[in-house]
ZAMARGU-4260 file (C-alpha; in steps of 0.2 Angstrom, whole numbers, plus 5000, padded with zeros to 4 digits):
<rodrens>
0) 4455/5091/4975 | 4448/5091/4993 | 4445/5075/5002 | 4436/5083/5016 | 4417/5078/5015
5) 4412/5088/5030 | 4421/5099/5043 | 4417/5111/5057 | 4435/5113/5062 | 4439/5129/5071
10) 4424/5137/5064 | 4427/5133/5046 | 4411/5125/5040 | 4413/5114/5025 | 4399/5103/5019
15) 4403/5094/5003 | 4389/5081/5005 | 4378/5079/4989 | 4390/5089/4979 | 4400/5083/4963
20) 4418/5081/4968 | 4424/5095/4956 | 4414/5107/4967 | 4421/5102/4984 | 4427/5116/4995
25) 4445/5115/5002 | 4450/5116/5020 | 4464/5127/5026 | 4469/5115/5040 | 4481/5100/5039
30) 4468/5087/5045 | 4474/5069/5046 | 4467/5062/5030 | 4478/5047/5031 | 4481/5039/5048
35) 4497/5031/5042 | 4504/5026/5025 | 4493/5010/5025 | 4477/5017/5033 | 4465/5030/5028
40) 4456/5040/5041 | 4437/5040/5041 | 4435/5055/5053 | 4444/5066/5065 | 4436/5073/5080
45) 4443/5085/5093 | 4441/5100/5104 | 4437/5112/5090 | 4425/5103/5079 | 4424/5087/5068
50) 4430/5082/5051 | 4423/5068/5041 | 4432/5060/5027 | 4421/5045/5023 | 4403/5046/5018
55) 4399/5030/5026 | 4404/5037/5044 | 4393/5032/5059 | 4391/5049/5067 | 4382/5042/5082
60) 4395/5029/5086 | 4409/5042/5083 | 4401/5054/5095 | 4399/5039/5108 | 4417/5034/5106
65) 4423/5052/5109 | 4412/5053/5125 | 4419/5037/5130 | 4437/5043/5129 | 4432/5058/5139
70) 4424/5047/5152 | 4440/5038/5155 | 4449/5054/5157 | 4437/5062/5168 | 4438/5048/5180
75) 4457/5052/5182 | 4453/5071/5186 | 4437/5072/5195 | 4440/5090/5201 | 4423/5097/5196
80) 4406/5089/5195 | 4401/5096/5178 | 4417/5089/5170 | 4416/5072/5179 | 4398/5068/5180
85) 4393/5078/5164 | 4405/5067/5154 | 4397/5051/5161 | 4380/5057/5157 | 4386/5061/5139
90) 4392/5044/5136 | 4377/5035/5144 | 4365/5045/5134 | 4375/5043/5117 | 4377/5025/5120
95) 4359/5023/5124 | 4354/5031/5107 | 4368/5021/5098 | 4362/5005/5103 | 4344/5009/5098
100) 4336/5012/5115 | 4336/5031/5115 | 4322/5045/5114 | 4321/5063/5108 | 4321/5067/5127
105) 4339/5060/5127 | 4343/5072/5113 | 4337/5087/5123 | 4345/5081/5139 | 4362/5079/5129
110) 4360/5097/5123 | 4357/5104/5141 | 4372/5094/5149 | 4383/5099/5135 | 4380/5117/5137
115) 4382/5116/5156 | 4399/5107/5154 | 4405/5121/5142 | 4400/5135/5154 | 4405/5128/5170
120) 4418/5115/5169 | 4434/5120/5178 | 4446/5115/5164 | 4447/5115/5145 | 4444/5097/5142
125) 4427/5098/5150 | 4423/5114/5141 | 4428/5107/5124 | 4422/5089/5123 | 4404/5093/5120
130) 4408/5105/5105 | 4411/5092/5092 | 4397/5081/5099 | 4384/5095/5097 | 4391/5098/5079
135) 4387/5080/5075 | 4370/5080/5083 | 4366/5096/5072 | 4374/5091/5055 | 4371/5072/5056
140) 4354/5074/5064 | 4346/5061/5052 | 4357/5047/5059 | 4352/5051/5077 | 4334/5052/5072
145) 4335/5035/5063 | 4342/5027/5079 | 4328/5034/5089 | 4313/5033/5077 | 4317/5015/5072
150) 4324/5010/5089 | 4339/5002/5079 | 4357/5002/5082 | 4368/5014/5073 | 4375/5006/5058
155) 4393/5003/5064 | 4388/5000/5082 | 4394/4981/5082 | 4408/4983/5069 | 4426/4981/5075
160) 4431/4999/5069 | 4446/5007/5077 | 4445/5024/5087 | 4462/5031/5092 | 4462/5045/5105
165) 4476/5056/5113 | 4476/5068/5127 | 4485/5084/5122 | 4487/5102/5126 | 4494/5117/5117
170) 4510/5117/5127 | 4512/5098/5126 | 4510/5099/5107 | 4524/5112/5106 | 4536/5103/5117
175) 4547/5092/5107 | 4547/5079/5121 | 4528/5081/5123 | 4529/5082/5142 | 4513/5082/5151
180) 4515/5100/5157 | 4498/5103/5165 | 4501/5087/5176 | 4518/5093/5182 | 4512/5110/5185
185) 4497/5103/5195 | 4509/5093/5205 | 4518/5109/5210 | 4502/5118/5214 | 4496/5104/5225
190) 4514/5103/5233 | 4515/5085/5227 | 4533/5086/5220 | 4535/5068/5216 | 4519/5068/5206
195) 4526/5083/5197 | 4542/5074/5193 | 4533/5058/5188 | 4524/5068/5175 | 4540/5075/5168
200) 4550/5059/5167 | 4537/5050/5157 | 4545/5058/5142 | 4559/5069/5149 | 4572/5061/5160
205) 4584/5077/5161 | 4572/5086/5172 | 4586/5096/5181 | 4593/5101/5165 | 4578/5106/5155
210) 4571/5115/5170 | 4586/5127/5168 | 4592/5128/5150 | 4577/5124/5139 | 4572/5138/5127
215) 4554/5134/5132 | 4545/5133/5116 | 4530/5127/5126 | 4528/5145/5133 | 4525/5152/5115
220) 4510/5140/5114 | 4503/5144/5132 | 4485/5149/5131 | 4488/5160/5145 | 4497/5172/5133
225) 4480/5175/5125 | 4474/5182/5142 | 4490/5190/5150 | 4507/5182/5151 | 4512/5164/5148
230) 4515/5152/5163 | 4533/5151/5168 | 4533/5133/5162 | 4552/5129/5162 | 4555/5135/5179
235) 4541/5125/5187 | 4549/5109/5179 | 4565/5110/5190 | 4555/5109/5206 | 4551/5091/5206
240) 4569/5086/5202 | 4577/5098/5214 | 4565/5091/5228 | 4571/5073/5224 | 4589/5077/5225
245) 4588/5090/5239 | 4579/5077/5250 | 4591/5063/5245 | 4576/5052/5239 | 4578/5037/5229
250) 4577/5039/5210 | 4559/5042/5205 | 4556/5033/5189 | 4540/5035/5179 | 4538/5016/5179
255) 4547/5002/5189 | 4563/4998/5179 | 4563/4980/5173 | 4577/4969/5177 | 4590/4966/5163
260) 4583/4954/5150 | 4593/4939/5147 | 4588/4937/5128 | 4605/4942/5121 | 4598/4958/5113
265) 4608/4973/5115 | 4609/4991/5108 | 4624/5002/5106 | 4623/5021/5108 | 4637/5032/5101
270) 4638/5048/5112 | 4633/5052/5130 | 4625/5069/5127 | 4606/5072/5130 | 4601/5062/5115
275) 4612/5047/5120 | 4607/5048/5139 | 4588/5049/5135 | 4588/5034/5123 | 4598/5024/5136
280) 4586/5029/5149 | 4570/5023/5141 | 4578/5007/5134 | 4585/5004/5151 | 4568/5005/5159
285) 4563/4991/5148 | 4578/4980/5154 | 4586/4981/5137 | 4605/4980/5137 | 4612/4997/5132
290) 4631/5001/5130 | 4635/5019/5128 | 4652/5024/5120 | 4658/5042/5124 | 4674/5050/5117
295) 4676/5062/5131 | 4682/5058/5148 | 4666/5064/5156 | 4648/5061/5152 | 4635/5073/5147
300) 4641/5079/5130 | 4640/5097/5125 | 4629/5101/5140 | 4643/5096/5151 | 4658/5104/5142
305) 4649/5118/5133 | 4635/5125/5144 | 4643/5136/5157 | 4642/5131/5176 | 4632/5148/5180
310) 4618/5142/5168 | 4618/5123/5171 | 4627/5118/5187 | 4636/5102/5184 | 4631/5094/5201
315) 4613/5096/5195 | 4616/5089/5178 | 4626/5074/5185 | 4610/5070/5195 | 4601/5068/5178
320) 4616/5057/5172 | 4616/5046/5187 | 4597/5043/5185 | 4602/5035/5168 | 4618/5026/5173
325) 4610/5019/5189 | 4599/5007/5178 | 4607/4990/5179 | 4605/4987/5160 | 4615/5003/5155
330) 4634/5002/5154 | 4645/5017/5149 | 4662/5018/5141 | 4671/5034/5142 | 4687/5039/5133
335) 4681/5028/5119 | 4683/5036/5102 | 4672/5027/5088 | 4680/5028/5071 | 4674/5019/5055
340) 4682/5003/5059 | 4676/5003/5077 | 4658/5007/5071 | 4659/4992/5059 | 4663/4981/5074
345) 4649/4988/5084 | 4637/4986/5070 | 4641/4968/5069 | 4640/4965/5087 | 4624/4974/5092
350) 4606/4972/5086 | 4604/4991/5083 | 4615/5006/5085 | 4610/5024/5089 | 4622/5038/5083
355) 4619/5052/5095 | 4636/5061/5094 | 4635/5080/5093 | 4641/5094/5082 | 4658/5099/5089
360) 4666/5107/5074 | 4665/5126/5074 | 4661/5133/5057 | 4670/5148/5050 | 4663/5166/5048
365) 4669/5166/5030 | 4680/5181/5031 | 4695/5185/5021 | 4711/5179/5029 | 4702/5167/5041
370) 4715/5154/5047 | 4715/5143/5062 | 4734/5146/5064 | 4731/5164/5068 | 4734/5167/5087
375) 4718/5174/5094 | 4707/5164/5082 | 4698/5152/5094 | 4683/5141/5089 | 4668/5142/5101
380) 4668/5124/5105 | 4686/5123/5110 | 4685/5139/5120 | 4670/5133/5130 | 4678/5116/5132
385) 4693/5124/5141 | 4681/5135/5152 | 4670/5121/5157 | 4683/5107/5159 | 4692/5118/5171
390) 4677/5125/5181 | 4667/5109/5182 | 4681/5095/5183 | 4697/5104/5186 | 4704/5097/5169
395) 4716/5108/5160 | 4719/5126/5165 | 4709/5141/5168 | 4704/5151/5152 | 4707/5167/5162
400) 4725/5164/5158 | 4721/5168/5140 | 4706/5180/5141 | 4710/5191/5157 | 4711/5210/5152
405) 4708/5205/5133 | 4696/5211/5120 | 4685/5197/5114 | 4674/5198/5098 | 4661/5184/5096
410) 4652/5181/5079 | 4635/5172/5082 | 4617/5174/5088 | 4613/5158/5097 | 4615/5150/5113
415) 4633/5145/5110 | 4638/5163/5106 | 4629/5169/5122 | 4639/5156/5132 | 4655/5162/5124
420) 4652/5181/5128 | 4646/5178/5146 | 4660/5166/5150 | 4672/5179/5143 | 4665/5192/5155
425) 4668/5179/5169 | 4686/5175/5163 | 4691/5193/5166 | 4690/5200/5148 | 4690/5219/5148
430) 4679/5221/5133 | 4667/5208/5125 | 4658/5212/5109 | 4645/5201/5099 | 4643/5204/5081
435) 4626/5198/5073 | 4619/5200/5056 | 4601/5201/5061 | 4592/5212/5074 | 4589/5211/5093
440) 4572/5203/5091 | 4579/5189/5081 | 4593/5185/5094 | 4580/5185/5107 | 4570/5172/5097
445) 4585/5162/5094 | 4589/5161/5112 | 4578/5168/5126 | 4574/5186/5132 | 4582/5181/5149
450) 4598/5176/5141 | 4600/5191/5131 | 4595/5203/5145 | 4607/5195/5157 | 4621/5197/5144
455) 4618/5215/5142 | 4617/5218/5161 | 4634/5210/5162 | 4642/5221/5150 | 4642/5212/5133
460) 4641/5225/5119 | 4630/5219/5104 | 4632/5226/5087 | 4618/5221/5076 | 4617/5221/5057
465) 4636/5218/5056 | 4648/5204/5049 | 4667/5202/5048 | 4674/5205/5031 | 4692/5203/5035
470) 4703/5197/5049 | 4719/5207/5050 | 4735/5199/5058 | 4753/5203/5060 | 4764/5188/5059
475) 4750/5176/5063 | 4744/5187/5078 | 4726/5194/5078 | 4726/5213/5078 | 4709/5219/5072
480) 4694/5215/5062 | 4686/5224/5047 | 4667/5224/5049 | 4654/5228/5037 | 4638/5237/5042
485) 4621/5232/5035 | 4603/5239/5035 | 4587/5230/5032 | 4578/5235/5016 | 4560/5232/5015
490) 4554/5220/5000 | 4543/5231/4989 | 4533/5214/4985 | 4530/5212/5004 | 4543/5198/5006
495) 4556/5196/5020 | 4567/5212/5021 | 4584/5210/5014 | 4601/5214/5022 | 4610/5227/5011
500) 4628/5232/5014 | 4629/5251/5019 | 4642/5258/5007 | 4655/5268/5018 | 4648/5260/5034
505) 4663/5249/5037 | 4673/5250/5053 | 4687/5242/5062 | 4688/5233/5079 | 4705/5231/5088
510) 4704/5214/5097 | 4714/5200/5105 | 4702/5186/5101 | 4689/5182/5088 | 4678/5167/5093
515) 4667/5161/5079 | 4650/5154/5085 | 4640/5155/5070 | 4636/5136/5070 | 4644/5119/5072
520) 4645/5104/5061 | 4646/5085/5064 | 4662/5075/5062 | 4656/5061/5051 | 4673/5053/5049
525) 4666/5038/5059 | 4655/5033/5045 | 4662/5019/5034 | 4663/5025/5016 | 4657/5009/5009
530) 4641/5011/5019 | 4636/5025/5008 | 4625/5033/5022 | 4613/5046/5015 | 4616/5064/5021
535) 4606/5080/5021 | 4611/5095/5012 | 4617/5101/5029 | 4629/5086/5030 | 4619/5078/5044
540) 4613/5060/5044 | 4597/5059/5034 | 4581/5051/5042 | 4563/5053/5039 | 4561/5063/5055
545) 4549/5051/5062 | 4557/5035/5066 | 4575/5041/5065 | 4582/5026/5056 | 4596/5031/5043
550) 4597/5023/5026 | 4606/5008/5034 | 4595/4996/5042 | 4598/4995/5061 | 4607/5011/5061
555) 4598/5026/5069 | 4602/5044/5072 | 4595/5057/5084 | 4601/5074/5091 | 4613/5086/5083
560) 4621/5073/5071 | 4603/5070/5063 | 4597/5088/5063 | 4612/5100/5066 | 4615/5110/5081
565) 4598/5110/5091 | 4592/5113/5108 | 4593/5100/5122 | 4574/5097/5122 | 4574/5094/5104
570) 4588/5081/5106 | 4578/5073/5120 | 4562/5072/5110 | 4571/5064/5095 | 4580/5051/5106
575) 4564/5046/5116 | 4556/5042/5099 | 4571/5033/5093 | 4572/5022/5109 | 4554/5018/5107
580) 4556/5012/5089 | 4572/5003/5093 | 4564/4993/5107 | 4552/4985/5094 | 4565/4984/5080
585) 4577/4973/5089 | 4564/4960/5091 | 4554/4961/5075 | 4565/4969/5063 | 4552/4982/5058
590) 4552/5000/5060 | 4535/5006/5068 | 4527/5019/5078 | 4514/5017/5092 | 4497/5025/5090
595) 4502/5038/5102 | 4517/5043/5092 | 4507/5044/5076 | 4494/5055/5084 | 4508/5066/5091
600) 4514/5069/5073 | 4496/5072/5067 | 4493/5085/5080 | 4510/5094/5077 | 4505/5096/5059
605) 4487/5102/5064 | 4494/5114/5077 | 4485/5113/5094 | 4488/5131/5099 | 4477/5145/5092
610) 4485/5162/5094 | 4469/5171/5089 | 4457/5162/5102 | 4448/5173/5113 | 4449/5167/5131
615) 4434/5169/5142 | 4430/5163/5160 | 4447/5167/5167 | 4452/5182/5177 | 4465/5192/5167
620) 4479/5203/5173 | 4487/5190/5185 | 4506/5194/5184 | 4519/5181/5180 | 4530/5176/5194
625) 4548/5181/5191 | 4562/5171/5201 | 4576/5179/5210 | 4592/5181/5200 | 4610/5185/5207
630) 4613/5203/5204 | 4626/5208/5191 | 4640/5212/5204 | 4637/5195/5212 | 4638/5185/5197
635) 4649/5192/5183 | 4666/5187/5191 | 4661/5169/5196 | 4651/5154/5190 | 4638/5154/5203
640) 4621/5149/5196 | 4612/5165/5191 | 4594/5159/5192 | 4590/5155/5210 | 4573/5148/5205
645) 4556/5150/5213 | 4552/5151/5232 | 4538/5139/5237 | 4526/5153/5238 | 4531/5159/5221
650) 4530/5142/5213 | 4512/5139/5220 | 4506/5156/5214 | 4513/5153/5197 | 4506/5136/5196
655) 4489/5142/5200 | 4489/5153/5185 | 4489/5137/5174 | 4472/5135/5165 | 4474/5116/5163
660) 4471/5116/5144 | 4469/5098/5141 | 4460/5093/5125 | 4455/5076/5117 | 4459/5072/5099
665) 4452/5056/5091 | 4454/5048/5074 | 4442/5034/5067 | 4451/5022/5055
</rodrens>
């Protein structure tokens, strides 16, 4: 049964007032009916309307508090008079009415100012704040009228009620780290690159890295897409970080790092990949002692030894790593393998432990005769380790000694498989094939258009709707593969099309190497059996996905070991949240979220981006800037960085396309 008393959210008018419960209309949106497990919400108000859950709501006070939140924000912007001064007028008039000193002329003035703001504000926050206020004035008119006619305060005006607000944007909501994207784009536009970097590092310390190898889900939620093309959000991110290092500036932290605390509290982190580094950074900024234990001889995890140099130059990644390790309260131990016994020792010694190790065990393709002892069967993680340890650190030997003039077949469809095939080209393989069960659109969705397009340019052959049935060897030496061919058959009931094997469509591929890159799993041998840590059906560490504590108190998990193979930005987002929770847990023993984090979760469920929205007031047809890339001939025989990034002029032009789509959301509890 619906718990929505009233709603105008996204044009869905629901009015269940004065109706019996059994006749209440349902909403199609995931509105925050409960703020947290202990606290029901009384109302939600935001950019696209208002929802009321409590019949005793004070609509006048709700509108006033919402206007107050905007007034705070508009002071920080101040780029247009309608937005800045209009917001101040809204609050002054609403507060005047709420405290019992208003008039009907104030109502008329409110309506005029609201319409002016909606029509003339430069950014979305100024255009959208009046919308729910007008809805309340229309549908809860009797409360406004009472305050004016009786010259009395609104009924909750002096109550100690709580109103919790958050600034968001469609791109920010979709970003797993909730980076303040409009702010860092604005920094680029104004050529204030330290300001841009400051906005990024509030929630994303690996700015060099995620400015290069992020799958940029934010761009899928860019409102500019509804007008022409999304902003090139990812490429604009790297500019602030590159400016910092290219000009040899001191580290620019979002807040002044606190000196190491001398309270004896300390946190252990297992793994120095993106998740471990991120957690260490935000704990380190607070002065909390952090010790990172890394099994590899180098820092950086799979980004260091798995992501190729041409895509993520190690000298740039090392700058992100140095940002973290430069904090005085962060200590790193490399070549330190943590097994079950060592983990027990760490658990006893530290106040909290974060498991942030990766998924470095390559899964099989599930073909007949699949055996690791076959010469030519080479797991993707092992292969990429060899490539990158040599090119980045001169550890080991060149993979070209194995791959030059060979035929390589990779089975996959994600970033790891793309790295395998593009590295194979650079190591001198004469022919490189990727087999994938799905289609071209899916592989682009799993990675990026740029990654797929560049692989095709470099000579990788993609065979879609295919899978290896059998591996054929002679005396444990790989000779060829038997491959099944499939076709997509539509579901007559309208469901997802099914892959059906084409009878007689089998074919063989003669090859020297088969490199499975279908997925990876975590090595969980470090978990003591007697701890009975709960796992997911995917054999990863189970948490509730919000505070990242495992079934063992004080033991947290983030990144690949918690979710399975994920993107860097997802790992960073999880670790940032985990660090926040840990920073409180080690002092009070409680697992808790901040109001900002609770609001993030509510907005993620509600979805901020509306793909059906019609954009008005902006000039369409302004093309997206495309950065220069090395030509195929320049890049396919070496590991030079392929994407050269924007020039200054291109960066400013692209940043100017941003529509600065900030919104305010607020919950009354």
